[in-house]
N, CA and C atoms as an extended XYZ file, in Angstrom:
459
Properties=species:S:1:pos:R:3:atomname:S:1:resname:S:1:resid:I:1 pbc="F F F"
N       100.480      108.910       62.946 N   MET     1
C        99.903      108.777       64.265 CA  MET     1
C        99.725      110.160       64.887 C   MET     1
N        98.674      110.287       65.677 N   PHE     2
C        98.364      111.534       66.356 CA  PHE     2
C        98.359      111.281       67.862 C   PHE     2
N        98.809      112.257       68.619 N   TYR     3
C        98.958      112.125       70.066 CA  TYR     3
C        98.301      113.315       70.747 C   TYR     3
N        97.717      113.038       71.919 N   TYR     4
C        97.183      114.138       72.713 CA  TYR     4
C        97.276      113.749       74.180 C   TYR     4
N        97.821      114.641       74.987 N   THR     5
C        97.936      114.415       76.425 CA  THR     5
C        96.990      115.361       77.140 C   THR     5
N        96.259      114.807       78.117 N   PHE     6
C        95.376      115.631       78.936 CA  PHE     6
C        95.556      115.247       80.396 C   PHE     6
N        95.097      116.132       81.261 N   ILE     7
C        95.185      115.898       82.700 CA  ILE     7
C        93.872      115.282       83.171 C   ILE     7
N        93.970      114.141       83.845 N   SER     8
C        92.796      113.485       84.415 CA  SER     8
C        92.890      113.552       85.939 C   SER     8
N        91.893      112.994       86.586 N   ASP     9
C        91.898      112.945       88.043 CA  ASP     9
C        93.039      112.104       88.603 C   ASP     9
N        93.620      111.245       87.772 N   ILE    10
C        94.712      110.391       88.249 CA  ILE    10
C        96.040      110.695       87.554 C   ILE    10
N        96.129      111.841       86.924 N   GLY    11
C        97.382      112.253       86.299 CA  GLY    11
C        97.262      112.413       84.794 C   GLY    11
N        98.413      112.606       84.165 N   GLU    12
C        98.437      112.799       82.715 CA  GLU    12
C        98.135      111.487       81.990 C   GLU    12
N        97.337      111.602       80.939 N   ILE    13
C        97.002      110.457       80.096 CA  ILE    13
C        97.217      110.886       78.656 C   ILE    13
N        97.882      110.029       77.898 N   THR    14
C        98.107      110.292       76.477 CA  THR    14
C        97.280      109.322       75.646 C   THR    14
N        96.567      109.872       74.675 N   VAL    15
C        95.779      109.087       73.730 CA  VAL    15
C        96.510      109.133       72.387 C   VAL    15
N        96.685      107.975       71.778 N   ILE    16
C        97.379      107.853       70.491 CA  ILE    16
C        96.427      107.210       69.498 C   ILE    16
N        96.341      107.788       68.295 N   ALA    17
C        95.416      107.275       67.284 CA  ALA    17
C        95.991      107.441       65.894 C   ALA    17
N        95.479      106.627       64.983 N   ASP    18
C        95.714      106.899       63.575 CA  ASP    18
C        94.439      107.578       63.065 C   ASP    18
N        94.203      107.585       61.782 N   GLU    19
C        93.026      108.269       61.259 CA  GLU    19
C        91.714      107.609       61.675 C   GLU    19
N        91.757      106.294       61.952 N   ASN    20
C        90.522      105.543       62.151 CA  ASN    20
C        90.344      104.876       63.509 C   ASN    20
N        91.432      104.660       64.238 N   TYR    21
C        91.364      103.860       65.460 CA  TYR    21
C        92.206      104.450       66.579 C   TYR    21
N        91.747      104.212       67.811 N   ILE    22
C        92.582      104.476       68.975 CA  ILE    22
C        93.586      103.329       69.030 C   ILE    22
N        94.855      103.658       69.090 N   LYS    23
C        95.914      102.653       69.094 CA  LYS    23
C        96.505      102.449       70.485 C   LYS    23
N        96.453      103.493       71.320 N   ALA    24
C        97.021      103.368       72.668 CA  ALA    24
C        96.456      104.456       73.567 C   ALA    24
N        96.356      104.112       74.833 N   VAL    25
C        96.052      105.060       75.894 CA  VAL    25
C        97.010      104.695       77.008 C   VAL    25
N        97.861      105.635       77.386 N   HIS    26
C        98.799      105.317       78.464 CA  HIS    26
C        98.935      106.484       79.422 C   HIS    26
N        99.431      106.150       80.587 N   PHE    27
C        99.614      107.150       81.633 CA  PHE    27
C       100.923      107.874       81.403 C   PHE    27
N       100.902      109.176       81.603 N   GLY    28
C       102.091      109.991       81.398 CA  GLY    28
C       101.975      110.799       80.126 C   GLY    28
N       102.941      111.652       79.954 N   LYS    29
C       102.964      112.568       78.817 CA  LYS    29
C       103.736      111.940       77.672 C   LYS    29
N       103.325      112.244       76.474 N   SER    30
C       104.021      111.785       75.281 CA  SER    30
C       105.118      112.772       74.913 C   SER    30
N       106.158      112.250       74.319 N   GLU    31
C       107.222      113.131       73.844 CA  GLU    31
C       106.882      113.721       72.477 C   GLU    31
N       105.776      113.309       71.898 N   TYR    32
C       105.366      113.806       70.597 CA  TYR    32
C       104.516      115.062       70.736 C   TYR    32
N       104.413      115.798       69.672 N   VAL    33
C       103.632      117.029       69.653 CA  VAL    33
C       102.140      116.681       69.671 C   VAL    33
N       101.400      117.390       70.509 N   ASN    34
C        99.956      117.174       70.587 CA  ASN    34
C        99.277      117.537       69.273 C   ASN    34
N        98.384      116.677       68.827 N   LYS    35
C        97.516      116.983       67.700 CA  LYS    35
C        96.183      116.307       67.991 C   LYS    35
N        95.214      117.108       68.320 N   LYS    36
C        93.897      116.601       68.722 CA  LYS    36
C        93.012      116.471       67.486 C   LYS    36
N        92.765      115.238       67.065 N   THR    37
C        91.885      114.961       65.937 CA  THR    37
C        90.456      114.765       66.462 C   THR    37
N        89.468      114.729       65.583 N   PRO    38
C        88.100      114.450       66.058 CA  PRO    38
C        88.000      113.117       66.821 C   PRO    38
N        88.689      112.088       66.348 N   LEU    39
C        88.668      110.795       67.040 CA  LEU    39
C        89.297      110.903       68.427 C   LEU    39
N        90.432      111.569       68.510 N   ILE    40
C        91.081      111.746       69.815 CA  ILE    40
C        90.194      112.592       70.729 C   ILE    40
N        89.558      113.631       70.189 N   SER    41
C        88.643      114.447       70.996 CA  SER    41
C        87.520      113.590       71.575 C   SER    41
N        86.978      112.714       70.752 N   ASP    42
C        85.913      111.818       71.215 CA  ASP    42
C        86.442      110.896       72.322 C   ASP    42
N        87.636      110.336       72.132 N   ALA    43
C        88.227      109.447       73.138 CA  ALA    43
C        88.477      110.191       74.448 C   ALA    43
N        89.022      111.386       74.377 N   VAL    44
C        89.276      112.193       75.573 CA  VAL    44
C        87.962      112.501       76.283 C   VAL    44
N        86.944      112.893       75.527 N   ASN    45
C        85.629      113.166       76.126 CA  ASN    45
C        85.085      111.927       76.831 C   ASN    45
N        85.213      110.769       76.185 N   GLN    46
C        84.722      109.539       76.806 CA  GLN    46
C        85.509      109.199       78.068 C   GLN    46
N        86.809      109.414       78.056 N   LEU    47
C        87.611      109.167       79.263 CA  LEU    47
C        87.217      110.130       80.381 C   LEU    47
N        86.995      111.379       80.041 N   GLN    48
C        86.567      112.351       81.059 CA  GLN    48
C        85.195      111.978       81.625 C   GLN    48
N        84.299      111.496       80.774 N   GLU    49
C        82.995      111.025       81.250 CA  GLU    49
C        83.168      109.820       82.179 C   GLU    49
N        84.092      108.939       81.839 N   TYR    50
C        84.388      107.776       82.684 CA  TYR    50
C        84.829      108.233       84.078 C   TYR    50
N        85.722      109.197       84.129 N   PHE    51
C        86.224      109.661       85.428 CA  PHE    51
C        85.134      110.344       86.251 C   PHE    51
N        84.105      110.870       85.606 N   LYS    52
C        82.984      111.491       86.323 CA  LYS    52
C        81.899      110.474       86.669 C   LYS    52
N        82.062      109.233       86.220 N   GLY    53
C        81.058      108.207       86.472 CA  GLY    53
C        79.910      108.224       85.488 C   GLY    53
N        80.032      109.006       84.419 N   ASP    54
C        78.967      109.126       83.430 CA  ASP    54
C        79.101      108.146       82.270 C   ASP    54
N        80.199      107.422       82.187 N   ARG    55
C        80.402      106.475       81.091 CA  ARG    55
C        80.884      105.151       81.660 C   ARG    55
N        80.189      104.093       81.235 N   LYS    56
C        80.546      102.736       81.674 CA  LYS    56
C        81.131      101.911       80.528 C   LYS    56
N        80.817      102.295       79.291 N   VAL    57
C        81.264      101.567       78.102 CA  VAL    57
C        81.839      102.568       77.115 C   VAL    57
N        82.978      102.235       76.533 N   PHE    58
C        83.611      103.105       75.534 CA  PHE    58
C        83.159      102.683       74.145 C   PHE    58
N        82.930      103.673       73.291 N   THR    59
C        82.421      103.384       71.953 CA  THR    59
C        83.362      103.814       70.830 C   THR    59
N        84.498      104.412       71.164 N   VAL    60
C        85.438      104.773       70.104 CA  VAL    60
C        86.049      103.482       69.542 C   VAL    60
N        86.387      103.485       68.254 N   PRO    61
C        86.966      102.278       67.665 CA  PRO    61
C        88.402      102.056       68.157 C   PRO    61
N        88.659      100.838       68.615 N   LEU    62
C        89.976      100.477       69.148 CA  LEU    62
C        90.651       99.479       68.215 C   LEU    62
N        91.953       99.608       68.073 N   LYS    63
C        92.707       98.639       67.274 CA  LYS    63
C        94.120       98.525       67.858 C   LYS    63
N        94.236       97.760       68.949 N   PRO    64
C        95.563       97.598       69.553 CA  PRO    64
C        96.435       96.668       68.718 C   PRO    64
N        97.711       96.980       68.653 N   ASP    65
C        98.662       96.110       67.969 CA  ASP    65
C        99.151       95.048       68.949 C   ASP    65
N        99.116       93.797       68.528 N   GLY    66
C        99.587       92.699       69.364 CA  GLY    66
C        99.440       91.383       68.630 C   GLY    66
N        99.837       90.310       69.309 N   THR    67
C        99.714       88.973       68.732 CA  THR    67
C        98.247       88.550       68.734 C   THR    67
N        97.946       87.480       68.029 N   ASP    68
C        96.572       86.967       68.030 CA  ASP    68
C        96.130       86.632       69.457 C   ASP    68
N        97.017       86.002       70.222 N   PHE    69
C        96.680       85.651       71.602 CA  PHE    69
C        96.414       86.904       72.438 C   PHE    69
N        97.272       87.887       72.325 N   GLN    70
C        97.078       89.127       73.088 CA  GLN    70
C        95.740       89.777       72.729 C   GLN    70
N        95.437       89.855       71.451 N   ARG    71
C        94.172       90.469       71.036 CA  ARG    71
C        92.970       89.673       71.550 C   ARG    71
N        93.101       88.354       71.634 N   LYS    72
C        92.031       87.523       72.186 CA  LYS    72
C        91.825       87.840       73.671 C   LYS    72
N        92.916       87.984       74.400 N   VAL    73
C        92.832       88.354       75.820 CA  VAL    73
C        92.219       89.737       75.947 C   VAL    73
N        92.698       90.693       75.177 N   TRP    74
C        92.209       92.071       75.280 CA  TRP    74
C        90.714       92.151       74.946 C   TRP    74
N        90.261       91.369       73.977 N   LYS    75
C        88.828       91.342       73.659 CA  LYS    75
C        88.047       90.826       74.865 C   LYS    75
N        88.549       89.784       75.510 N   ALA    76
C        87.881       89.242       76.701 CA  ALA    76
C        87.837       90.284       77.819 C   ALA    76
N        88.872       91.104       77.922 N   LEU    77
C        88.890       92.141       78.956 CA  LEU    77
C        87.769       93.155       78.736 C   LEU    77
N        87.474       93.452       77.483 N   THR    78
C        86.423       94.438       77.196 CA  THR    78
C        85.038       93.916       77.585 C   THR    78
N        84.935       92.626       77.846 N   GLU    79
C        83.656       92.022       78.229 CA  GLU    79
C        83.466       91.963       79.742 C   GLU    79
N        84.458       92.411       80.517 N   ILE    80
C        84.303       92.462       81.974 CA  ILE    80
C        83.435       93.676       82.284 C   ILE    80
N        82.295       93.470       82.925 N   PRO    81
C        81.402       94.608       83.191 CA  PRO    81
C        82.037       95.657       84.103 C   PRO    81
N        81.657       96.883       83.875 N   TYR    82
C        82.078       98.022       84.689 CA  TYR    82
C        81.798       97.707       86.157 C   TYR    82
N        82.780       97.979       87.004 N   GLY    83
C        82.607       97.799       88.436 CA  GLY    83
C        82.801       96.376       88.921 C   GLY    83
N        83.111       95.461       88.016 N   GLN    84
C        83.336       94.069       88.402 CA  GLN    84
C        84.783       93.691       88.124 C   GLN    84
N        85.222       92.627       88.769 N   THR    85
C        86.575       92.121       88.547 CA  THR    85
C        86.507       90.639       88.222 C   THR    85
N        87.585       90.155       87.676 N   THR    86
C        87.738       88.734       87.383 CA  THR    86
C        89.206       88.384       87.586 C   THR    86
N        89.532       87.112       87.532 N   SER    87
C        90.922       86.695       87.737 CA  SER    87
C        91.580       86.346       86.402 C   SER    87
N        92.888       86.267       86.441 N   TYR    88
C        93.638       85.868       85.250 CA  TYR    88
C        93.215       84.473       84.808 C   TYR    88
N        93.014       83.592       85.784 N   GLY    89
C        92.586       82.231       85.474 CA  GLY    89
C        91.216       82.179       84.820 C   GLY    89
N        90.302       83.041       85.275 N   GLU    90
C        88.962       83.075       84.678 CA  GLU    90
C        89.020       83.572       83.234 C   GLU    90
N        89.880       84.528       82.980 N   ILE    91
C        90.046       84.996       81.588 CA  ILE    91
C        90.633       83.869       80.744 C   ILE    91
N        91.626       83.159       81.281 N   ALA    92
C        92.234       82.044       80.544 CA  ALA    92
C        91.177       81.002       80.189 C   ALA    92
N        90.314       80.660       81.138 N   GLU    93
C        89.230       79.703       80.880 CA  GLU    93
C        88.304       80.231       79.790 C   GLU    93
N        87.962       81.491       79.891 N   LYS    94
C        87.015       82.099       78.945 CA  LYS    94
C        87.523       82.034       77.507 C   LYS    94
N        88.830       82.192       77.321 N   ILE    95
C        89.374       82.179       75.956 CA  ILE    95
C        89.856       80.792       75.531 C   ILE    95
N        89.565       79.768       76.365 N   GLY    96
C        89.917       78.406       76.001 CA  GLY    96
C        91.356       78.033       76.254 C   GLY    96
N        92.000       78.713       77.196 N   LYS    97
C        93.397       78.420       77.514 CA  LYS    97
C        93.488       78.038       78.995 C   LYS    97
N        92.829       76.950       79.344 N   SER    98
C        92.819       76.481       80.726 CA  SER    98
C        94.249       76.344       81.241 C   SER    98
N        94.482       76.863       82.441 N   GLY    99
C        95.824       76.821       83.010 CA  GLY    99
C        96.741       77.905       82.469 C   GLY    99
N        96.191       78.823       81.708 N   GLY   100
C        97.006       79.858       81.076 CA  GLY   100
C        96.988       81.194       81.787 C   GLY   100
N        96.800       81.177       83.102 N   ALA   101
C        96.715       82.437       83.848 CA  ALA   101
C        97.965       83.293       83.674 C   ALA   101
N        99.119       82.664       83.683 N   ARG   102
C       100.372       83.421       83.543 CA  ARG   102
C       100.452       84.071       82.163 C   ARG   102
N       100.067       83.342       81.131 N   ALA   103
C       100.083       83.896       79.766 CA  ALA   103
C        99.088       85.055       79.658 C   ALA   103
N        97.932       84.924       80.303 N   VAL   104
C        96.956       86.008       80.326 CA  VAL   104
C        97.548       87.220       81.034 C   VAL   104
N        98.241       86.978       82.141 N   GLY   105
C        98.900       88.067       82.866 CA  GLY   105
C        99.909       88.795       82.001 C   GLY   105
N       100.673       88.049       81.229 N   ASN   106
C       101.653       88.673       80.333 CA  ASN   106
C       100.961       89.505       79.253 C   ASN   106
N        99.864       88.989       78.698 N   ALA   107
C        99.114       89.751       77.688 CA  ALA   107
C        98.502       90.993       78.324 C   ALA   107
N        97.997       90.837       79.539 N   ASN   108
C        97.415       91.964       80.271 CA  ASN   108
C        98.454       93.075       80.419 C   ASN   108
N        99.659       92.686       80.770 N   ASN   109
C       100.750       93.637       80.985 CA  ASN   109
C       101.103       94.398       79.706 C   ASN   109
N       100.840       93.810       78.566 N   LYS   110
C       101.183       94.429       77.274 CA  LYS   110
C       100.011       95.223       76.679 C   LYS   110
N        98.895       95.306       77.392 N   ASN   111
C        97.725       96.022       76.897 CA  ASN   111
C        98.092       97.481       76.596 C   ASN   111
N        97.994       97.897       75.328 N   PRO   112
C        98.381       99.264       74.990 CA  PRO   112
C        97.283      100.308       75.217 C   PRO   112
N        96.050       99.860       75.473 N   ILE   113
C        94.933      100.805       75.573 CA  ILE   113
C        94.345      100.731       76.984 C   ILE   113
N        95.044      101.362       77.916 N   ALA   114
C        94.611      101.356       79.319 CA  ALA   114
C        93.222      101.950       79.459 C   ALA   114
N        92.524      101.530       80.466 N   ILE   115
C        91.179      101.981       80.856 CA  ILE   115
C        90.130      101.504       79.852 C   ILE   115
N        90.270      101.840       78.579 N   MET   116
C        89.275      101.439       77.586 CA  MET   116
C        89.265       99.924       77.379 C   MET   116
N        90.412       99.307       77.422 N   ILE   117
C        90.519       97.849       77.522 CA  ILE   117
C        90.887       97.621       78.985 C   ILE   117
N        89.892       97.300       79.817 N   PRO   118
C        90.027       97.410       81.273 CA  PRO   118
C        90.841       96.309       81.957 C   PRO   118
N        92.127       96.296       81.698 N   CYS   119
C        92.992       95.314       82.349 CA  CYS   119
C        93.064       95.562       83.856 C   CYS   119
N        92.681       96.746       84.306 N   HIS   120
C        92.674       97.031       85.745 CA  HIS   120
C        91.619       96.203       86.471 C   HIS   120
N        90.672       95.621       85.747 N   ARG   121
C        89.608       94.819       86.362 CA  ARG   121
C        90.028       93.369       86.597 C   ARG   121
N        91.268       93.031       86.256 N   VAL   122
C        91.755       91.668       86.465 CA  VAL   122
C        92.617       91.645       87.719 C   VAL   122
N        92.256       90.743       88.639 N   ILE   123
C        92.943       90.645       89.931 CA  ILE   123
C        93.403       89.210       90.150 C   ILE   123
N        94.144       89.000       91.212 N   GLY   124
C        94.613       87.661       91.540 CA  GLY   124
C        93.461       86.757       91.942 C   GLY   124
N        93.675       85.458       91.824 N   ALA   125
C        92.639       84.476       92.167 CA  ALA   125
C        92.191       84.609       93.620 C   ALA   125
N        93.095       85.093       94.481 N   ASN   126
C        92.757       85.253       95.904 CA  ASN   126
C        92.156       86.625       96.199 C   ASN   126
N        91.881       87.408       95.157 N   GLY   127
C        91.271       88.723       95.333 CA  GLY   127
C        92.262       89.853       95.515 C   GLY   127
N        93.547       89.542       95.460 N   SER   128
C        94.563       90.576       95.663 CA  SER   128
C        94.786       91.388       94.387 C   SER   128
N        95.194       92.628       94.589 N   LEU   129
C        95.574       93.456       93.441 CA  LEU   129
C        96.960       93.008       93.015 C   LEU   129
N        97.069       92.609       91.775 N   THR   130
C        98.359       92.167       91.266 CA  THR   130
C        98.663       92.914       89.990 C   THR   130
N        99.908       93.243       89.809 N   GLY   131
C       100.430       93.843       88.602 CA  GLY   131
C        99.543       94.826       87.861 C   GLY   131
N       100.093       95.960       87.561 N   TYR   132
C        99.457       96.941       86.687 CA  TYR   132
C       100.584       97.816       86.164 C   TYR   132
N       100.645       97.964       84.859 N   ALA   133
C       101.759       98.692       84.243 CA  ALA   133
C       101.918      100.100       84.813 C   ALA   133
N       100.808      100.748       85.157 N   ALA   134
C       100.873      102.113       85.697 CA  ALA   134
C       101.057      102.135       87.208 C   ALA   134
N       101.114      100.966       87.821 N   GLY   135
C       101.298      100.870       89.265 CA  GLY   135
C       100.009      100.496       89.972 C   GLY   135
N       100.147       99.815       91.081 N   LEU   136
C        98.981       99.337       91.825 CA  LEU   136
C        98.145      100.473       92.404 C   LEU   136
N        98.781      101.614       92.688 N   ASP   137
C        97.998      102.745       93.213 CA  ASP   137
C        96.994      103.242       92.176 C   ASP   137
N        97.369      103.286       90.910 N   ILE   138
C        96.456      103.698       89.838 CA  ILE   138
C        95.372      102.625       89.651 C   ILE   138
N        95.767      101.361       89.684 N   LYS   139
C        94.794      100.275       89.551 CA  LYS   139
C        93.737      100.388       90.646 C   LYS   139
N        94.174      100.608       91.865 N   LYS   140
C        93.241      100.736       92.993 CA  LYS   140
C        92.322      101.937       92.800 C   LYS   140
N        92.861      103.061       92.337 N   LYS   141
C        92.033      104.247       92.105 CA  LYS   141
C        90.951      103.972       91.059 C   LYS   141
N        91.312      103.269       89.982 N   LEU   142
C        90.336      102.958       88.940 CA  LEU   142
C        89.255      102.017       89.470 C   LEU   142
N        89.652      100.995       90.218 N   LEU   143
C        88.670      100.066       90.787 CA  LEU   143
C        87.782      100.759       91.810 C   LEU   143
N        88.383      101.620       92.636 N   ASP   144
C        87.596      102.372       93.630 CA  ASP   144
C        86.609      103.320       92.953 C   ASP   144
N        87.049      103.967       91.865 N   LEU   145
C        86.165      104.864       91.129 CA  LEU   145
C        84.952      104.096       90.600 C   LEU   145
N        85.191      102.943       89.999 N   GLU   146
C        84.083      102.148       89.462 CA  GLU   146
C        83.178      101.637       90.567 C   GLU   146
N        83.769      101.207       91.650 N   LYS   147
C        82.968      100.728       92.791 CA  LYS   147
C        82.083      101.856       93.323 C   LYS   147
N        82.656      103.047       93.443 N   PHE   148
C        81.900      104.188       93.941 CA  PHE   148
C        80.702      104.484       93.039 C   PHE   148
N        80.934      104.551       91.722 N   TYR   149
C        79.851      104.910       90.814 CA  TYR   149
C        78.856      103.765       90.606 C   TYR   149
N        79.240      102.539       90.934 N   CYS   150
C        78.269      101.434       90.892 CA  CYS   150
C        77.308      101.521       92.077 C   CYS   150
N        77.759      102.114       93.167 N   GLN   151
C        76.939      102.231       94.366 CA  GLN   151
C        76.115      103.513       94.361 C   GLN   151
N        76.478      104.464       93.516 N   THR   152
C        75.790      105.747       93.460 CA  THR   152
C        74.580      105.630       92.535 C   THR   152
N        73.397      105.985       93.043 N   PRO   153
C        72.191      105.883       92.192 CA  PRO   153
C        72.205      106.880       91.043 C   PRO   153
C-alpha cells in the first residue's frame, strides 16, 4: 500500500492506494511514510480540482474494502449528482432495502473513500445534516462548496 498526505482547503487529506486502485481517502495525516505513485498523483490532482470547483466526477479507479451490502451502498452514493443531496431512506429504497435507512447510515459511516464516494451528500429525511465521520463541520463545508460551484456559471 502507498500513502500520501496533502493539505487541502479543509485540512490534511491522506490518499491510500495499491498498485491499481484507490483504497481510502481520509481526513488527517497518515502515520505511514509518504510515497506518491502515479495513481495517487492523479487522485490528489482530481481532489484539488474538486476543491477549486473544476471537477464534478472522479475518474480514478476505486476499490473500497467492505461487505457486499456496504459496497452496494457506496456504489449508490457515487450516483448522487454533484451539488445534490439525498436521504438515507432514499438510498435504502434505491438499493432495494426498503426501511433500511439505519443500515445505510452504518454503511455510510464505514465509507473508506471520503469525497470520491460522496457520503457527505446523504442527509437526514428532514433535511438535517446528520453524521459524518470527519465531523459535521467538514460535511457542511463540502456541501457548501458544491452548492457554490453549482451556482457559479
